[in-house]
C-alpha positions in Angstrom: -8.3 1.6 15.2 -10.6 -1.9 16.5 -12.4 -1.8 13.2 -9.4 -1.1 11.2 -7.8 -4.3 12.8 -11.2 -6.0 12.6 -10.6 -5.5 9.0 -7.1 -7.1 8.9 -8.1 -9.7 10.6 -10.6 -10.6 8.4 -8.9 -10.1 5.1 -6.2 -11.9 6.3 -8.3 -14.9 6.9 -10.0 -14.2 3.5 -7.0 -15.0 1.6 -5.6 -17.5 3.8 -6.4 -20.1 1.1 -3.8 -18.4 -1.1 -1.1 -18.3 1.1 -0.4 -22.5 -0.1 3.6 -22.5 1.2 3.0 -20.6 4.5 5.8 -23.0 5.9 8.2 -21.5 4.0 7.3 -18.3 4.8 7.0 -18.5 8.5 10.6 -20.3 8.0 12.2 -17.5 6.3 10.5 -15.0 8.6 12.1 -17.1 11.8 15.2 -17.4 10.0 15.5 -13.5 9.5 14.1 -12.8 13.5 16.5 -15.5 14.5 19.6 -14.3 13.2 19.0 -10.2 13.8 18.2 -10.6 17.3 19.5 -14.3 18.6 18.3 -17.7 18.3 16.8 -18.4 21.9 13.0 -17.2 22.4 14.1 -16.0 25.6 16.6 -13.1 25.1 14.4 -12.7 21.8 10.9 -11.5 22.5 9.7 -11.1 19.0 11.2 -14.4 18.0 9.4 -15.9 20.8 5.9 -14.3 20.1 6.7 -15.1 16.4 7.7 -19.0 17.0 3.9 -18.8 19.2 2.3 -17.8 16.0 4.0 -20.3 13.4 2.9 -22.9 16.1 -0.9 -21.7 16.1 -1.3 -21.6 12.5 0.1 -25.3 12.6 3.8 -24.8 11.0 5.5 -28.3 12.1 8.5 -27.8 14.4 10.9 -29.7 12.4 10.3 -26.5 10.0 10.8 -23.9 13.0 13.7 -25.8 14.3 15.5 -26.1 10.4 15.2 -22.7 10.7 16.8 -21.7 14.1 19.6 -24.1 13.3 20.1 -22.0 9.9 20.4 -18.7 12.0 22.8 -20.4 14.4 25.5 -21.5 11.9 27.8 -19.9 9.2 26.3 -18.5 5.9 23.1 -19.4 4.8 20.8 -17.2 2.8 21.0 -13.8 2.6 17.8 -12.0 3.1 16.6 -8.4 3.5 13.1 -6.9 4.0 11.7 -5.3 1.1 8.8 -3.0 1.2 6.4 -1.6 -1.4 4.0 0.5 -1.4 1.4 2.0 -3.8 -2.5 1.9 -4.7 -4.9 -1.1 -5.2 -8.0 -1.4 -7.0 -10.4 0.7 -6.1 -7.7 3.0 -4.8 -7.0 1.1 -2.1 -4.0 2.1 -0.2 -1.7 -1.1 0.4 1.8 -2.0 1.9 3.7 -5.5 0.4 6.2 -6.6 2.9 8.7 -8.9 1.9 11.7 -11.2 2.6 14.3 -11.8 -0.4 17.5 -12.8 -1.5 16.9 -11.1 -4.8 15.3 -7.9 -4.6 14.8 -7.2 -8.4 13.3 -10.1 -8.7 10.9 -9.5 -6.1 10.6 -6.0 -7.2 9.3 -7.5 -10.8 7.1 -10.0 -9.0 5.1 -7.4 -7.7 5.1 -4.9 -9.8 3.3 -7.5 -12.3 0.7 -7.9 -9.1 0.1 -4.1 -9.6 0.3 -3.6 -13.7 -1.8 -6.9 -14.0 -4.8 -5.7 -11.7 -4.7 -2.1 -13.1 -3.2 -1.2 -10.3 -0.5 1.8 -9.3 2.6 0.5 -7.7 4.5 3.6 -5.5 7.6 5.3 -4.5 8.9 4.2 -0.7 6.1 6.5 1.9 3.5 7.0 -0.7 0.8 5.5 1.1 2.5 4.2 4.9 2.4 7.7 6.4 -1.3 6.9 6.0 -1.5 4.0 8.5 -0.2 3.2 11.7 2.7 1.2 12.7 1.7 -0.9 15.2 2.7 -3.4 18.6 -0.9 -5.2 18.6 -1.6 -8.2 21.5 -4.7 -9.0 22.0 -5.5 -11.8 24.9 -8.5 -12.8 27.6 -9.2 -10.9 30.4 -11.5 -8.0 31.6 -9.9 -5.9 33.9 -8.4 -3.4 30.8 -7.5 -0.7 33.6 -5.2 -3.3 35.3 -3.0 -3.8 31.8 -3.1 -0.3 31.3 -1.9 0.5 34.7 0.6 -1.9 34.4 2.0 -1.0 30.4 2.5 2.9 32.2 4.0 1.6 34.6 6.9 0.1 32.1 6.8 3.3 30.1 4.6 1.8 27.2 3.3 4.5 25.1 -0.4 2.8 25.1 -2.0 4.2 21.5 -5.4 2.4 22.0 -6.9 -0.4 24.7 -9.8 -2.2 24.1 -11.7 -4.5 26.0 -14.4 -6.8 24.6 -16.3 -10.0 24.6 -13.9 -10.9 27.4 -11.0 -9.8 25.4 -8.6 -7.0 26.1 -6.6 -5.9 22.8 -3.3 -3.9 23.2 -2.2 -1.1 20.4 1.6 0.5 21.0 3.5 2.0 19.2 6.3 -0.7 17.3 8.8 0.4 18.9 7.4 -0.6 22.1 6.7 -4.0 20.9 9.6 -5.5 23.8 9.3 -3.4 26.3 5.1 -3.8 25.9 5.5 -7.4 25.7 7.9 -8.0 28.7 5.3 -5.8 30.6 2.9 -7.8 30.5 4.6 -11.1 30.6 6.1 -9.4 34.5 2.2 -8.5 35.2 0.3 -11.0 34.3 2.4 -14.2 34.3 2.3 -16.4 31.3 0.0 -15.2 28.7 -1.3 -16.8 25.5 -2.0 -14.8 23.5 -4.0 -14.6 21.0 -2.5 -11.3 18.9 1.1 -10.5 19.3 2.7 -9.2 16.3 3.4 -5.8 14.7 0.8 -4.4 11.9 0.4 -1.8 9.8 -3.0 -0.4 10.5 -4.9 1.9 7.9 -5.6 5.5 9.6 -9.0 5.8 7.2 -10.6 2.2 5.5 -11.1 2.5 1.7 -15.2 1.2 0.7 -14.5 -1.4 -2.1 -17.5 -2.1 -4.2 -18.6 -3.2 -7.3 -16.7 -4.6 -10.0 -13.5 -3.7 -7.5 -14.2 -6.3 -5.0 -13.6 -8.9 -7.7 -10.4 -7.2 -8.4 -9.5 -6.3 -5.2 -9.5 -10.0 -4.0 -7.4 -11.3 -7.4 -4.9 -8.5 -6.5 -4.7 -10.1 -2.8 -4.4 -13.7 -4.4 -1.7 -12.8 -6.6 0.6 -11.3 -4.0 0.0 -14.0 -1.3 1.0 -16.5 -4.1 4.9 -15.0 -4.2 6.7 -17.0 -1.8 8.8 -13.7 -1.0 5.7 -11.9 0.4 5.4 -11.7 3.9 2.2 -9.7 4.8 0.1 -7.5 2.6 -1.3 -4.4 4.6 -4.9 -2.8 3.1 -7.1 0.4 3.9 -9.5 -1.7 1.9 -13.2 -2.4 3.5 -15.1 -5.1 2.0 -18.7 -5.8 1.6 -20.1 -7.9 4.6 -20.9 -10.2 2.0 -17.3 -10.7 1.4 -15.9 -10.4 4.7 -17.1 -13.4 6.3 
């Protein structure tokens, strides 16, 4: 699982430059999260983690505050989640998570990214069963046994835990996100999480080779340029020279 997570982190770094509208994407996600679970981060751990991640990505405070204000007021945009699945260049499995106020437009835009790169968009569930939907927490630490004990005492169904280079990474089912985070905070106080999010991790990776490499990078770039796309998860493993 660790290798798949590392691939995901490298992929995110690889496509970060294509996310020219990162502020609006964070603003939209914060708005939806606050609308669903309340705008107080102390009572909405998912929102708290999202806000901390936004700050680490240097999203200005006024962008965060504006999203929270909109979520607290009446009306506002009516965003809904949309998920698309399929196979990208090199037969790589892909999941595209979106937040949209116009599902027809979003589907057309995402489908265009697939068709223009000779990829195939599939039906719901066509590839997601080959991914694990995980809550992931990564933070500085060396005593993984103490971390595991704290999580088990809180009845968290820990999927995996790793300790490498002075950093502990915990994987748990996405449904245990809030319970796992609260258990960590209760046991160890305030933690500076390097990673605090829910992701889809592929159960198996797919090597991307030859001409598919450039096409796959083009595919990811096109998706990440779409305003409605929040996250792209995939099973692709690029050659090392492309992962750097």
